[in-house]
N, C-alpha and C positions, 0 to 999 in steps of 0.2 A: 127233590134233589135228582140231578141227572145221573144216568147210568155210569158215565165216566167219573163223576165225583165220587159216587159210591164205590167204584172200583179202587180209586186212589185211597179212600179211607179204609177200605177192607185190607188193602195191601199194607198200609201202615200198621193196622191192627195185627196182621200176620207176623210182621217183623217184631212189633212190640211184645207180642205174646210168645215169641220164639217157637212158632209152629213147628211141630215135629217133622212133617214132610219137607218143609222149607229148609230146616237145618240139615236134614239127611242129604238133600240135593247139594246144598252148599258144601257140606263136608266132603262128599264124594268128589266134587269139582276141585276142591283144594288138594285133596289127597292125590288125585290123578296129575294135576298140574305141577304140584311141588315135586312129586317123584320124577316127572318128565324133565323138569328144569334141573334137578340135581344130576340126572344122568347126562343131559345135554351139556351141562357145564363141565362135567368130567371129560367129555369128548371135545367140546368146542374151545375151551380155554387153552389146552395144550396145542390143538391144531392152529388156533390163531397165533399163539406165541411162536410156534415153529415156522409158520409162513412169514412172520414179521422179522424173525432173526436169521433164519436159515438162508443159505445161498445155494440153490439147486436148480437144475433145468426144469422149466415149466412153472417157476414160481409166480411170474406175472400172470400167465393164463389162469393159474389156480386162484390168485387173488381176485381176478375178474369173475371167475365162477362162483367163489364164495359170496361176493357182493351181489351177483345176480340171483343166487339161491335164496337171498333174503326175501325175495318176492315170490317164492314158490306158491302156486295155487293150492290152497288146502284140500280142495276136492280131488285134485289129481294125486296128491300125497295119500289121501284116504283111499282112493281107488287102487294105487300101487300096493299099499299095505294090505288092503282087502285081498288082492290077488295072491299076495305072499302068504297070508294066513288062512285063506279059504281051503276047503277040503282037498281041492285039486292042486293047491300050491305046495311049495317045498316045505313050509312049516305047518301045513294042515294037520298032520298027526298030533301036534301039540294041543289042539283044541283051544286056541287062544282067541279066535274070532268072537265078537260080541261079548267081550269081557273087558274089565277096566285095564287089564294088561295090554290089550290091543290098542286101547285109547292112549295109553302111555307111549307105546311104540310109535304111533302116528305123530304124537306131539313131539317126541324126541327127534324124529326125522325132520319135522317142520321147523323147530326152533334151534337145533344145533348149528345150522348155517348162520343164523342171526347172531348167536353168541360168538361163534368163530370169527365172523367178519368184523363185529364191533371190537372184540378183544384184539384182533390183528392190528386194527388202527391205533388202539390205545398203546399196545406194546411197541408198535413201530415208532410212535412219537417218542416214547421213552428211550428206545434203542438209539435214536439219533442223538440224544443228549448224553447217553452213557456208554456208547459203543467203544469209544477210544479208551475210557477208563477200564472197562471190563476186559478189553483186549490186552491192555497193558498188565493186567493182573493174571493173564493167562487163562481166563475163563473159556471153557469149551462152549460150543453153540448150545448144547442142551443145558449146561449150567447157567449160561447167560439168559436163556429163555426162562428158566425157573426163577432166577434172581429178579428178573423184570416182572414176572407174574406176581411175585410176593411184594415187590415194591409198589406196583400199581394196583394192588388188591382192592383199594377203595374205589378207584375209577372203574375197575373191572366189574365191581358189584352192580354198576349201572347197566352193564351189558346183560348180566344175569337177570336183573329186574325187568329189563326190556323183554327178555325171553319169557319171563313169568307172565307179564302182561299179555303177551301174544298168546300164550298157552291158555290162560284163563278165559280169554275172549273167543277162543276157537270154537267153531260149530261144524263146519263142513266135514273135516276129516274124522272127527270123533263120532259124528252122526253115522257115517258110512261104516266104520269098523266097530262101533259100539252098539249100534242098533237102537239106541234110545229106549232100553228096556227098563220099565218102572222098577225102582228099588235095586237095580243092578248096574246099569250103565247110564242112567239119566242124570245129566249134569245141568248146570245153570243155563248154558246157551241152548242146548237141545230142548230143555224144558220150556224155555221162553218161546221157542218156535212152535212147540207142540201146543202149549196152553193157549197161545194166541190164536192158533188155527181152530182150537176147540171153543174159543170164546170165553175161556176162564181168565179174564183180564186181571183179577186181583193177584193171583199167584204169579202170573207173568210179570206184572208190575213190581211185585215185591222182590222177585229174583233180579229184575232189571235194576232196581235201586241198589241192591247189594253188589251186583256186578259192576255198576258204574262207580260205586264207592271204592271197591277194591282196586279198580284201574286208576282212579284218581289218587288213591293213597300210594300206589306203586310209583306213579309218575312224580308225585311230590317227594317221595323218598329218594328216587333216582336223582331228581334235581338237587335236593339237599346234599346228597353224597357227592355229586359233581362239584358243587360250590365248595364243599368242605375240602375235597381233594385238591381243587385249584388253589385254595388259600394255603393248604399244607405244603404244596410244592412251589408256591409263588415266591 
């Protein structure tokens, strides 16, 4: 039996037996990413709605900036957050560097523009349909934005899921600010990179299978929600 075949079989065995180290890494990954997505949604959804509904100077350039920030290089974000949290940085005294909190901060910075840009487009589409009706009811801009956020909540969930998928698969930023410390900040993506470099293919493959499964499930769920929302408003 070849080494590669043995690695795949061992990886399957690790998953089937719910290996403790494997579960610990997956658990930390989900904890960090879910926390980051929750915070990013709290920031990104109101920003997206405000840009979609509001009429203020600089709105169009802000829209362009939001769309452009969807492609921010993760390593650059990691570097900036590292400088912010390092001992010489403004938040250095908090001692957050190389902790899960630092990883959450990096992911929030990375995925907030994604959620904001996608939610802006969704709310803007709804605003074109309901602007006249909401204006006739005397709704203020903040009230209109909140109403549309609630009305498009199922479509907006796809933006949140997109952010979650991006967060779970992130490696560059979390590696820089987390340090990939065993049992402390080692998540799926950083573990895959490390174990592959060490030649421990079974653990890397097992984590890879789980990561791919999570991403596929998130994409399938997002697609199902988009289809359901389209039929609901159709």
